[in-house]
Each structure stands twice: as structure tokens, then as C-alpha cells.
N, C-alpha and C positions, 0 to 999 in steps of 0.2 A: 777888738782887746777879749770881749766876753770871748769869742770862738778861740781865740789862742790859747785863752784860760782854761777852757772846755778841753784841746785837744792836751795843752800841756798835763790836766789832772788826767787822765785816761791811762787806762793800766794795759799793760802786755797782756797777751794770751798767753795762758800757762795750759800745761799738761792736766793739774787738776780741774781749771775751769771749765773743760772740754769734757773731763771724763766722770767727773763726780754730781750725782744729783744736785740740784741748785735750789733754791729756797723752793716752796709750794706756792704756787702761782692758780689764780682762776681757772677752773675746770667744770666739765662736767655740764656743761648747758643742759637744764631742761624744764621743760612748759609747765607751772604747776596747771593752772586754766588758760583762756582764750588771752591774757592781758598780764599776765603773770608768768617770769622767767625764772629759773634759779640758778643759782651756779654754787660752789666751793671752793676755800679760801682755806688752804693747810697752812700750818706753821712750819710744815717741813715734807719730803720726798717721802718719809719712811710711813708705813700702811696705817700706822695709829698713828701719826703725828696728830698733835691738838688742830681741828677743823673747823671752819664757820660755816656755815649755809646762808648765805646772801638770797634773797630777792629784788625786782626791780620791776616796779608797774609800768607798760610800758606806756599806757595811756597817760600818764604823770609824767614818769620821769623820775618818778621818788624811788630809792632803793631803800631799805630796811634788813636786819638779821632775823634770820625766823630761828636758829638752833644755832646756840653756841656751845663749844665745847663743854662734855658731859663726864663725869665719874658715874661708873656703871660699876655692879658688880657680876663677876664672869663665875662660871659655874664653878670653878674652886674658891669663890669667895674673894678673889683678890678685886679691888680696884682698876679697871680700866678706861680709857677714856675713847669713850664710840664716836666713831666716826662717819659724816654721813656720806662719807665718797660711793659714788654708784648708785645712790640713791635711787627709786624711781616711785615717781607722785601716782598717787590712786586717781582712777578715772575720774571725781570730783574734785581731786585738788586738796581735799582735808587732810592728808596721810601721807607721808614719805615710808617707802618700804626700805629696808636696810639689811644688807648681809653681814652680821656680826656675832663673831665668838662663835660659830659654826650656827648659829641660828640667825630667825628672821625678827626684825624690831620693828617697830613703826613709828617715826616720829611725828606728831603733830604739835605746828606751830601753839610755843605758847604752855606745852603741857610735857609732861615726864617723857622718859622713852619705856615704852613699852614691848616687853618681849612676847612675840605671837607663837614661838614655837620653842622647846627647850630639851634638848638631847643632844646626847654626841655627834649623830649623825649632821653629815654637811648637807642645808639644805641647796641644790643646785639651780640655778637661770629662772629663779621666782618671776612671776608674772602675774598679777592682779587678772580676776574675771573683770568682763566691758561692765558689769554694774556694779563692780568695787566691793563686793558682799566676801568674795571668796579668793585666795593666794595660792596658784599650781608653782610644783616646783618637781624638780626629780632629787629622791632620795634613794642610796642603794640602788640606782638603776630603775628605778621604781617613777612611776607616777605619782605624787598625792596630790590632794587640795586639804588646805587649811579654811576653816570660816572666820573671819574676821570678827567676828562679833565676839562668839564663843570661843574661841583657837581651839575647837573638835578638828582633828586629824581625819581625814579617808584615806586610804590607799586604794587608788587607783585600777593599778596594776600589777598581778604578781608573779611575773614573767622575769623581770628585772635578774641577773647575775654576773659574775667578775666580768663576761665577755659577751650580755646581751643586754644594750642601753635602749628604755622605752623614753621615748621624750628628749634623749639628748645624744652626741654627736661622738663616733670616735674619733680617734686622734687624725687619722687623712681626710674623712669628711669634713672636720671642722680648720683643717689646714688646707685644705684646696678645692672644696666647692660652698664652704662659709665664709671663705676668706677671712678667718682669722674674726670673727665679728662676734663668737661667742658658741659655746655648744649645743644653746637652745635649739629642739626642734618638735617643737607643739604649738599647737595655735587652737584657741576658745573659740566656741562659735559664739556670734554675734547675741543670741539671747542669754549665756552666762549656764547653759544648762548640758553643755558636753567640749570636750578637746579634741582634737585630732593631734595623731602625733606620728613620727614615726620609730618604727624598732630597726633595729640595727643587730644583726648577731654575727658576732666577728671570730666566733671560733674555730672557724677555716683557716683564718688569716696568718700566717708562719709570723711565730715571734722570733723578734732578732734582742739578742742580747747588750744592754745598755750596763756598761761597768765602773761601779764608783773604786779606783782604785786607793782609796786613801786609809779604809779601816784596817786593822792589821790583816783579817783574814779576807779582804775585799768583800765587795757585795755586788749582785746581779739584778739589775732593773729589766726585767724582759719586757721588752714593747711589741705589742702587736701592730707590725708594719709591713703591707702589702709592696714587694718591689715587685718593679715593671714586669708584667705577665703571670703576676702570683695571683690567687686567688681574694676578692676584695668580700667585705661583709656582706650577707642575705639581707636585702635590704625589704620593709613590708609598712603598708600604712594601715592605721586604723583610727577607731574613733570608740572613744568611750563615754557613758554618762556619768553624772557624779556620784552614782551609787554603786559604781565599778564597774559597770553588767557594758561590755562591749556589742556595741549594734552595727557595728559593717569593720570590714577589713577586705584589704587586699593584698597579696603576695604577688609580684613579676613573674613570668613564667616565660622564659628561663630569667633565673633569679641573677646572672651574670650583666647585671644593672644597676645603675646610679639611681635615687632617689633624692632631687634636691632638697636640700636641707629646710629651705621655708614651705609654708604650708598657708592656704589659707582658705577662705568660706565665702559663697557665695554671701550678697546681700541680705533673703532671706533665712541663710540659715540652714537650708536641707540639702546644699552639698557641701561638702570637703573637695577642695582641690589642690592637686599634687601635682609633680612635674615627674615625667621619667626618662633618662638621659643612657642611649646604649654606651657599652663600652668604647667604643672607638670615637664617641662623643661626637656626634656625627649627625644626628638623630632625638631632636626632643619632640617627648608628646606631653600633651597637656591634656591632664582627664578631672575628671569630675565624681566624687564617690558618695551615692546617695546615703544620707546619714542614717537613713533608717534600715539602711542594709541594701543587698544586692549588687549585682556585676556593676564597672564603672563606666563612663561612655568616654571617650576620647573627643577633646573639645576643639583642638588643633593638631597640628605638626609642623613644626621645622625642623631644617636641612641645613648643613653647612658640606662642602666639599671638603673642608679643613676642619675646622673643629668649632662649637656653639661657647660664646662667649656666656648668654643670657643668660640668668637660671632665676629667673624672680617669676616668681607665681603673679597670675593677674592682679588687678585690684576691682574689683566687681561693683559694678554702681547699682543703684536703687532699681533703675530702668531694668535691669537686665542685664546688659552691656559690661564689657572691662574693656580696661586698659594697659595694654601688654607693651615689654620692651623687648624690641628686636633687634637684630645688627643684620635682617635680610637683604636690605641696601646696603650694605657694605660699612654701614655707621652705626653705632646705636641709637635708635629713635621710638617715641613712642607710637602706639596707633592703636583706634578703638576697634573692638570689632563687636557684633550682634551678641546676643544671648548664646544663641548656637552657635560661636566661632566665627561665622560669616565676617570676612573684614569689612567694616563700615569707612575709616578715613584714616590716613597719616595724621597726626597730629604733631611731629614735628618730623622736618627732613633738609634737607638739606649735606653739603660734604663738611660734616661736623657731627662731634659724637657726644652724647649724653653721659655725664659721669659724675656718678656722685646721686643724693637722694634725689629723688622726686616725690611730691605732694599733691593729691589731687584735694581740690578745694570743692564738692560735689554742689554745694548750694549756689555759689558763684559759677560753677560752671568752667572751670579754669584750672590746670595745672602747673605745677612751681616747680624747679627743678636749675640744675645747675649743669654748665656745658662750653664745650671747647669752640664754638660761633664765632668769637672776636680772633681767638688767635689759641692754634693746638698746645702752647706752651700756661696758658690762662684758665683760669673760670668762673665763669662769672654767672650770677644769677637772672633766671630768664622765668617767665610766665606765657601762659598760650590756653587759648580757649579749646575746650576737649573737639571741639570742628575743626583746630587748624590753624582758625582765623585769630589775629590779636597781637600776635608775634611780637613779643618788648622786653629788651635787655634792661632788665633793673637796678644791675651796680655799673658804674662807670669808672672808676679808678683801678688803672692798669694793675694787674697781677691774677691773684686767688684768692677766691671770694667761697665762703663757705653758706650753707642753709640750714634752718631748723625750723620749719613753720610750726608757729602755733595754733594750737586747735581752732578750728572757725577760720583760721585763714587771712586774720587783720594783719598779724607783725610776721616777721620772722628774725631769729638772730643770726647774726653773721660777721665771722672774723674774716677780717680782710688784713693781707701783706704783698708784698712783694720784692725783689731781691735785694732795694735799697729803703723799703717800708719796712718795720716791725706788725707783728701783729697787733689788730685793733677789732676788738669787738662789742659792733653795736647790736641795737635793734630797730629794725626798720620797718615802716606800713608795707603795705600790701602792692604800692607805687612805687617802693625802693626807696623812698625818701628816708632819714635819718631822723629815728623819733628818741633814743637818748642812747647814750653811750653807757655803755656796760664795763668795758675794761678798757683800758689805754697805758696802761704803766709800760713804762721802755723796753722791761724784758730783761734778762740775764746778762748780756753783753753790751749791753749802755754805755757802763765805764771803760769798755775796752777797744784795744785798737784793733781793728779789725780790717782785712784786706780789703780789694776792690772787686766786683763781679763785673766782669763783662758777658754778656749775653751776645751769640751770634749765631754765624749758619754760613753753609756753603751748598753748591751743587755740587753730588757724585759724577762720577765720569759719564754714567746712563741718564744724568740728567735730574734725577733723586733730589732734594732738598732736605738736607739735614740741619738738627738744631745744636749749637754745642754753650760748653759755657766754660770760662776762665775766669780762675781766681788769680791775681796777682797781689804781692805784698804793696802796704800802704805806702812806704816807700818807693814805689816803681820806677825806675830808670831805666825810661826806652834805650839809652844810647849802652846798656849793660846787655850782657848774655846770662840766660839764667836757665839754671833746669829746670826739667818738667816733668810733671808726673802722671800719668794717664791713671784716673781715675773709673774702672770700668764696672759696669755691671751688664746690660747688653739683654738681659732675658724678657720674655711676654711679661705683660701684665705691671711693667713698671716702666716709670717715665723718670728721670733722670733731672733732666733739663727742662725747670719750671719756673715761671716768675714768680716766685714766694721766699718769703725770708725762711731762712733755714735747710733751702734746697744745695745750697752750698754750704756743709757742716765746720761747725767748731773746729774740727780736724783738718778739714780746709784751710779754714785759716788759721790755724796755727803752723800748717805747713807752708802756707805762704810767707809767716812771719819766720821763717828757717832762710828764707832765701829760696824757696820754690813755687813755679809756677803751677796748679793744677789745673790740668783739660779733661772736661767730661764732653761728651754728645750721646745722644741715642740713633742706635744704629735700627735699622729693619729689625723687626720683631719686638720691640717697642711700645707700649702703651701709647693711645691720645690721637693716634694719627689716622685710627679707619686698621678695619679688618684686612686690606690690601697692603697694606707696611707692614703687618704683623706675621703674614701666611708664606713669604719668602723661608723661612726656617723652617715649616713641615716637613716631616723626616730626617732633618739635616742639619740638626743641632750644631752650630759653632762654624759653619762655612762660611753662611752670609755673614752673620756679626763682626768674624778674622775681618772679611773684604771692606766692611765700611768701616769698622776702626781704623783699618791701615791706610786708607782715604784721609780719616781725618785727621790721624798723624801726621802724612802727607801735608793737608792742609799748615795744620800746626807748627809745622819747622819749615815752611815759608816765611813766617814771622821773624824780622833782625834779630829780634831780640831771644830768641830762643835757641840754646843752645842744642846743636842734634845730634850731639855724640854722647850728652847724656841726659836719656831720657829714663824713666822708670816706670812700672807698672805695677798697679793691686786692683784688688775687688774682694768681695766677701759674698758668699755663697753662690749664686749664678756669677756672682764677678769674680767668686774664686775660679769657678770652674772658666771663665773668659781669659783669665790668667792665665791657667796652665795650659789651656786651649791656644792661647796665643803664644806662651812660652817655648811650647813643642813644634807649632808649625811657623813660629815670624820672630823666634827669640831675639835674632840677631839686630833684631830693630831696638832694642830696650837694654841699657847694661845693667837691670837689674828688675825682680819682680818680687812681689811678695800675693801670695793664694792664700786667702783665708777661709774656711771650712767648706771646702772645693767639693763637687763631685768631678770623682775622676771620671766615671764611666756609668750612664745611663741606668746600666743594669742592678745598679747600685740604687738606683731613687725609688719614690714612693710611684706606684700603680697611677693614681689619675692625674697628678701632674704630667711624668713622662711619658704617658700614653698620649695624653691630649696632642702632644706636639710630633711624638716620634712613633707612634701607634705602641702594638707589643711587639716586645722582641724577635719571636718567631715569624712577624710577619713584614719585619724591615732591619734583616741581620745585617746587610751592610751598611746601612744608616747608622747602626749601633754603633758598629765598629769605625765608621769612618766620624761619628760625635765626640770618639772618646781620646780622652788626654793619655788614659791609662796603655793604649796602643799605640801614641805616640812619642812615650816616656824618652825612649833612647834617642829623641830628636832633640832633649831638651840643650838650648843652647844661649842662656844667661843663666846669672846668679839669680837662685830661688831662694827664698824661705817661705815656708808653709806653717800656716798656724791653726789649730783646731782645739773645740771644747771635747776634753776626754766624755762629757756625758751629753754630746750632741744628740735631739731624739730626733731631728729633722734630716739634717747630712751626716749620716753615721762616719765617727771617725775612721769606719773601716776604708772610706773613700783614701783618704791621705796615708792610710798605714799601707794601702795596696799600691800606690802609688810609688810610696817613696822604696816598696818594693823591687817595683818594676826600675828605678833610679839604681839602686843596688845593683842590678842582674845586669844594668848597662854601665856600672859601673861611673856614674853622673855623680858631679859632687850638688852637696846641697844643706840647708840649715832645716830641723823641724822643732817646732814651739808646742809642746802639747799645753792646755789651758787647763787645770785639775778642776772636775767636779763642773765645768762651766759646758751649757749649752749650745744654741745656735747663735745668740749675742751675746759675747760677755758683758758682765755686771760687776759695777763697782770698781773693788782692787785690781780685778782681770782685766775691767775694762781700759783701765788706767796704763797700767800694766803692758798690754796690746797696743796699745797706743805711743807707749815708749817705746818699744821697740821697733813698731813702724817706724817713726819719726828718728829712732838712732841708724834702722837700717839705711832709710834713704841718704841720711848725712853720709854715711860713710860710704856709699856705691855710688852715687853720684857725686 
């Protein structure tokens, strides 16, 4: 009776439910010290919604409020609610650093908020010095440091300009090399007396016009954006002391290379470490730059015939040796090298990959990491000794687990979920045993009727194992025939079929509630299966993905409850590209398709991403032509809707406009929905409208 009452009380899923920001939940897990973890609970999704900072003592399990919502005066004298979101703890854990009202603030438990900086300019990417006495940040493209005790600021660099960045990244570096983890590109020396940083000069990078059409006279927002084959920013590496004196620098020659965004220091602080990647992204050199000046020394070189995925600097140990992440075996694993770069031993090995954070507990001589060892659709937490012995999986429950290791390595925070289990966050000890529950709230869909998620697999004609996901209506009847929608992404560095909550989206479940099946598979080129599973797409994007996706469709329609005459197709970004490619190369298999923010031709996309897989246009002209939906627009053979944000600064609307131009020339019918002022991913009312149009499109055409 209780179960029946719960089912009856559940609500139907709505467009508003999946499209509008829900109430703020726990977020921003951060270790204050070796045993105390903190997180933020917000009253709403807005950036300045009142928020509370909570703390849990991992040793005792006790929870406490550290910071209640507080009203402070902004620079204009208005009362505003200070939010602890995104805060960073000092090394001693005595104060939280928060960015608010274009300034930096310090929040001490039990004390009043203190404004550390006070001017109209934004302080970007702040970071405490290792001794906690100073905070570095980037302001107006220059690197600065402020003394925590006195508030005295020192400008460390003076070359910053509109298109010269010290310690921060340009758009394409942050998007494609830093994986959107933030724009910071500097690192404090271990003794807190110097900073190594990356300088990027993007003056030679072509500008692309992003247009806001809504003002009466319009507005052009030029963006420095290197298309495939264009000049990139000129990188250089520098070391500066706290008086602003540059003590070392290195400018690669030739300068048409990349310097990885993350920098590191040797444990003794005498040398800064940086990585240089050649333009084809097939050779990676690891360098050491003497802090006192002089020529850098090459520590090691990695090569790959296709492309290099691992761009993390080494983690240096006190004895001079270092731990390095490499895909040299075909899977991402950790290796230990001597101080001179000579290999010592593999720390991890096997036909699986490390994916996610890894942390070294040097005192215990172990490494903690997340990996796919149990199942490529799952992520578990492991530990292993630096010599490669003592390998142990620390998490047991099926699904995906995250890792945030405490200072000292005694505990870690881990959020676990699966396709059938909502996220649950706990603190575990170093052996993986649960020490305390941080958050086990049921989540925003707890009172909602959801479809069922079926994880599956099949073998392709050449014996390759593919993984699939099928979302079915909650009232699924195996005796009925259902229309099916193929949701595709297909691109590298993405894996849609994971055993985690939310992998099947609210939109998937909403479509299922409307009587659709939603089918997804990961083709070759996708993430999570090792380098050999990725590289068949080299120099020929689209072709292998199409072949694999069509094999997936063939498996789908074998199911007796699938109506093979009513198949739809949709995807966004790379999925939008794949939708256009499939609609122009195999459109007869689908009654209709929807392409969101699609790449229409790889000559229109950014240099770093595109050239990683396609190389430069001049070196692979036939590959670019074969991979281009633009070249095949005349072959469109299904009903097509295209949606694109007019302010998209990632996949420019140029792609959709150019494709539409070719459709018009070929006298092909199509539908186009521009999303005003929206960037690559629609937000708020635009997201709701996007979802409404998407649902209507499939209801009317399937």
C-alpha cells in the first residue's frame, strides 16, 4: 500500500521541470584540512541566491554551519548577499577566499566577511600561495599578488593587453587544452616566493564577428578565434618573483606550437616544468626551466601516430622522481620516472584507463585515482603503491564514483550514482569504508514519473563490442510498436553510455513520457575505451561514426516493439554535426532529424580541436571534403530542423547559415530556428523553448 501511494503521488514530467533551474543543492565539495570537508547549500540557482557553507568532521561525522548568508555593502553602497560559492580554502584552512562584487573577500568561520581587494576591475583565477600569506590573481591580463595581512597589492607583470594574457588562457586554449576547467595558467613555487606562468599573445589570431542582433543598430562582438589552419596565439613561459622581477623565460622556436595550460614545479622549487605540444599534436616534450634563468632541459618526449590525449604535467616527489600520466600503452596509465626522466616502473597497467583526478599520498607511498577497470561504463576509486603493487578497488557499488582526496590522504569525498540510483555523497576512509554521509537527498526528480533505462550492448559486424542505452516509457508495453529517437553525439572525448544518474537526461525521460523510445550508443571515436577505440576517426571524421551508428540502428529495429518506419534523429554540437552527416549520407533511414549548433564543415571550427583529429586543411584536403555535410547538402533525404544560438562563440552560426545556403541552392526544404543571444548551450527561457520545439518536432513528424 505504501509503494502504491508513492506511485500515485508521483507527478508527470514537464517541460518546465527539465528546462528551468531547480532549487540549489549541495555543491562545491572542498577539503578545509585533513579531516574537515565543506560544501555550499544554496536557496536557488541564481548566482547571488542566499547560500550557506556547511562543514563535516570526517572523524566524528558531525555537521555544522560555518557561514550563514550575510548582507554586505557593494561598491555602490547597496546591500547584497555574499555567496561562498566557488570559495578556496587557505592552506591552513583558517579562511575561505571568495570572488564577489568584482573583488576578493576572506571569510573566516565565526567572523565577519573581509574585503581583500577593492577596485572596479575583476580579479580572475585567484590562488593562495603555499604558505597562505598571499593571493595571486590576474587583473586586466596581468599577474598580481596581494598580501593577506596588509592588503598591499603588487603588480608582477606589465605586458598584459587586450590580446596578451599573463597567467590566463585565451578562448581556444581554455576550451580545447584546459577542457573548460578554468582560465588559470600559473603556479606558485613551493616556497611561495615566485610564480611560473604562461603568456599568450593572440594578436595574430583572426577575429570572428559575433553579432547581437537585438539592439536597434546591432552590436558586433569580435572574438579572436583560430579556425583550422589559422595562426594560433604565441606562447611563452616565464618565472617572476614577488617584486615583479622576471628571473627566467622561454619562448619556443618555431612558435607555432602549444604550451599545455598546467605548469608544475620540482619539489625543491628550483625548476619550473612545462609541456610543449607540436601543432599536429603527435609529439609532446616535457621541459624543466631553471628558476634562476638559463636554457630549459628536456626531461622526456612522448609521441603518438594519431594524437596525444594526456597533457598533465608530472607530479614531482621529494626524492626528485616524478609520476606522469601517459597513454603510451594505448590506455591512460601512471608511470614513475627518475629525476633525469628515465622510466622506473609502471604504477598502473591493463586494458583499462585512468579517467578523472589522481592524487599522490607521498607519505604513504600510494596513488589514489578513478578508472574504468571494472567496466568502461563505470568509474571506481582505486589506490596503488608507487611501485605498482597493492592495487585495490576502494568502491564497490555498481556505477560511477568520484574522488576528492583530503590533505594527508586519510579520507576522500565520493559521490556515487548509477542509472537506477540518484547521487549520494559520502566521506570514505583511505580503505574505502564509509565514514559519514554528506548528502543523500533524493534529488529534483524524486517525485516525478521517469522512464526505465536499459543498458545494453551488441557486437558489430567486425566483432567490435558497442554499448547502448534505451530509455523506455514508464508504462512500457512490449506488445506495442513505438517510434524511436536516436540521440547521437559520436565525437571524441565524450562517452554518453555511462552507468550514472543523469546520463539519460530529463529530456530523454520527457520524450519517453510522450511515447517515444530514446536510443543512444557510443561509436568508435568515443571516450572511455582506450586509444585504439578512438583513432579510427583520424583524418576522416564522420565516416566511422556513421557506419557504427547505422549498425546500432540495425540492432535497434530488430526489437519487436520498435517501429522501424518511425525513426527520428537528433544531436547537439558534435551531435549536431553527426545529425547533418547522417541526414546527408543515410537520411532515408529516418523520418525526421534535428541538428542543434552543428559543425557544417570542419574548416569553420577551431584549430586545436579540429587539427587534433583532421590535421590542417592543407595537409588533408580530401579528408575535409569527405567529412563535410556542407559538401553533401544536396543529398539531404529527410525532414530537417536546424537550431542555433545567434551568439554561439564555440560553433559559430556561420555553420548553419552556410549549410542553409547550400540547401537553398539545391532547392531542399528545411526548417531553421535561431535562438537570439544564446551561446552554444541555450539557457533558461531559450532552453525551455528549445525543448518545446524539439518535442513538438518529433510528435508531429513521428
